[in-house]
N, C-alpha and C positions, 0 to 999 in steps of 0.2 A: 418725710424728705423734714429735710431741715433747713433755715432759710440763711441767711451771714450777714451782719449789722453792716454800717451803707451809713456813710456821715450825711449827705441827701440823699432824697430819693429818685429815681429813676424815671424817669417825659418820654410819654409817647400812647398811642393806642393803642400797638401791641402789650402793655401793663393793662393790668386791673391791682386795686389797689380794695384792703379791706384793713376793718377794725386787729389788730394788736388787741385779742385780748387776752387777759388778764386772771391767765388763770392754770390749772395742768393739761397738760397737752396728753391727745389718747387719740386709740385707736377701738370706737364700737362694735362687735364684732357678732354676728350672729347667727347662724348655720342651726335652721330650723328653734327650740323651741333652745336652744343655747345661747348664751348668751352674754361672754365677755367684752369685759373692762377693762384694755393694757397700758401703761404708765411710755412715753419716751425710750426706758429703760424696761421695760417686757416685763414693769410687775401688776398681781391683780389688783385692782378696785374695785369689781360688778359688787365684792359684800358692804364695801363703803358706799358704794355710791346704786340702794336698790329702785329709787323713783329715773333713773336714766335709764336703769338695767329691763326696768315696769317696759319700757316706752318704745326698748329694745324690742323689746318680747311684741309687743301689739305692732312689728312691721307685717305689714301683710308677704313682705322677700320675703324665700326663703332666708335666703343667702346672699348678707351684702358687708362687704367691712371701708367704716364711713369712718374717712377723720377728721378728728375737730380740736375744742376747747370748753372741759370740765371750767364753771364759771357761776362764780357764786352774788349774784343780783342781787345787792340795797331794795327800798322803798321804791325809791329815786330810775333807778336803770341801769344804775352807777354799779361795774365790775371790781369787789374786796377778793384780792389772793391775802388777803385776814382774816374774814369770814373762810370764808373757802380751806383752808387751814385752822381753823377754830372754831366748827360749825356748832359747839355745843351753845355757847356765848352771843352768836348771833344768827337765833331762830328765824328773823324774821328777814331774815337775805335768800334767795328762792336760789338752787342749784340748779343752769340747765346742761343739755348738753349742746351747740354750738355748731354743726356739721361743713365745714369749706372745700372737701374734697369726698371722693369714692373713686373708691380704688380692686372696688371688686361687687362682682354684686349675681345670683343665680348663674355660677360657674362661669362667669364670662375675665377673666384680667383687664383688666379697666392698666393699667401705671402702663402701658403707654402711647392710648390715649389722648389725645392736648390735653391741653386744661378745662380749654373753649366751652371741648364738647362733654369731660369729666363733672362738670361743671351744670351748663345744662343740661342734666339727663339728673340731674340732682330730685327739684320740684318732681317729678313721676318715678319714684322709684321709695320717698324717704314722706313717710305720714308723719307732717309739726304736727306739733303744736304747744302746751306752754312749759313741758321742759324738754323736747326732742325740736332744735331751731335748727335755721338754716342761716347763714351765716351769709352778709347780703356788701355788693359790689359798693364800695362809695362812688358814688357821681365825681364827677370834677376834676382841674386839672393835682397832679400831683402840690403845687405853692398853694394854690384852696384846698387841698382837701390837709395837707399840714398844717394853714393859721388855721383852719374851721377848730379843730380833735386839739392842738396847741392851748389855745381857747377854752375850749373844753373839758384841757384836763387829763386828757384822757392817755394811757400810757406811751403809744406806740400807733405806726399802722404800715401794716403788711403790703409789698408791692412781687409780682404775679408774671411772668412773659404768661402768653395767653395759651399762645400754643409749646412748650414744656410740658414737658413725660413728666412721671412722679419717678421719683429714686429716690427709696428706702434708703434709709439713710445715713443719703447725704449729704453734708449741706451744698447747696451750685449759687450761682448765680443767676440764674430764673427766678429767686428764691432769696427779694431782701426783705434787710428790717430796718429802721430808723425809729428810736427811741425816743419819744420828748421828754420821759422826766428819767432820771438816772441813775436805775437800780439792773440789778443781777445779780444770777444766783455770787456763788463763795461756798470753800468745804472749810469748815470748822478744821481747829488744825488743837484746838486750844480754850482754856477762859481761865479769865481771868474770879478766883474765888470771895466770894464776901465770907469775909467771920467764917468758921472751922468748915460748914456745909455746901455756901449760898453760891450762887453767883452770880460776878460781874458783871462781869462782860465776856461778849464771845469773839476769836481767836480769830481770824476769818483770812484766807488766801485760795490762790486761786495754780490750777498745775498752767508752767511753764515748758516745756515738753517732759521730766519725767519728775521735772522738780515744783513740789508745794514751794509757795513765790507766797509771803504773806501779806496781806497788804490789809491788813489793821486792827481799828478791837470795835468793835461792835457793844452799847450798848445801852443804849436811845432806845424805847419800846420792847425792852425785855421787863412787860408786865408782869406785876407776882405769881401768876398760875399760869404764864407762860417760861419763866423762869423754872420755876420747880419741873411741867414735864419734858422744858428741854434736857435740863442739867439730868434728871430723873434716862434717857437718852445716851447721855457724855459717860459717866459714873462707869456705864461697862467698858468702855472704849477705854479710858486709861492709858499714858503707856507712860514709864520713862524718863525716855529723851520724845528734845524737840521737835518737829515734823516739818518745818521751814525750811529751807538750804541757805537761809537770804541774812539768819536773827543767829546770834543781836543782834542792832545798831548799837554804836561810836554814843548815841544821844537819840532823846525823842523827841527832832523834829520841831519846828517852828510851832506843826499847833497842833502835836501831844500824841504822835499816831507810832513811833519809833519803842523800843524794848530794848533799854540796854542792860550787859550784863549781869548788871545788878540786880532788874528787876524778873531776867529771867527764872531766880527762881520764886519765885509769889507766882507763877504760873501753872495749873497743870494742862498734862496734856493728852493730846489720844487722837486714836487712830481716824485718819484723816477721815474717816467716812460718809458721816452727814451736812450735808448740801439747804444750804440757807437762799431766802430770798431776803439783800436789801438794800433798802435806797442810799442812796448819797449827791449829795450838792454837787462833788468832781476828784477831780485824783490829785497830789499834790505833786510840787517838785520833787517829795520822794518817794511820786506813788503811792502817798497812800489812803484810802479812805475820809474826808472831809466828810463831816455833822453826817454822820452816819448813822439807822434803823434797819432795828429786821423785824419782818414783815413774818420771815414762819419757814413753816422747812420746808422742800423741798419730796414728792415720794416720786416727783414724775423723771429725774437729772441723779445720772451716777457720778465721782464725785469726780474718778478718773479725765471725765470728758465737758470737765469746767474747766476752761481761761479764759482772759483777760476780754471783756467787746471792746472798742473803739473808743 
């Protein structure tokens, strides 16, 4: 079940509020001794997170499906998407799983139960430790929560109706999200090379219907080892033709976000399969990203699902 983006959080006692964790959405599935960690696009992440799998295997309950978020926490307790993406270079970060919902337990389908019932059952069903944790409800009004989280530099907040049922694969008004920091996922459709074999900037966009729309060039955040890693994944996806429906541009625009017909010859195009998390300041009048930065590749998102957020 996914949340719809909003510009303002709903108020009222019928809503509960949680942190929007900056990580990978995943299901933790236990069936006896068999443990699986499945991403939102159904990729098997179990081998990548052995500590989470071990914590799931230690649960006393025989069968359970937990919905939650894989998060990399720094020594200050703050989540870092970049650390989750590049764990080998962020070894001081701890990988944890924050469970915020339960949809199945020992033969019982809980998806038709209201959220308040499902969350009330979590503490009795789940044995928590340093690795497997419960995502807590945030106290206070929506306005107070937004003010506190914005001051703390937190990515965002989720609001959920307490009486909402669980609707797998759906974006519903029962769950909404407010992003306090402008970032979202984008599809990589090519890159600007640096020399003969290097990578200078990513060319990213989003789907509007069946068309891939160009959103901008992303260069910041691509440190040396990240460039090598991303380029290694892009080279096998090389294609001849530009996948973006709205290129070329007539000019580069006020902020230099466009790509003209002459500049198109410099670019390398790729099949639109890889998804990147991008932070940015704002959308320009030309519908281009301004001051964008690469945060990491997303393993939990399908390219075809990527749309422009508010």
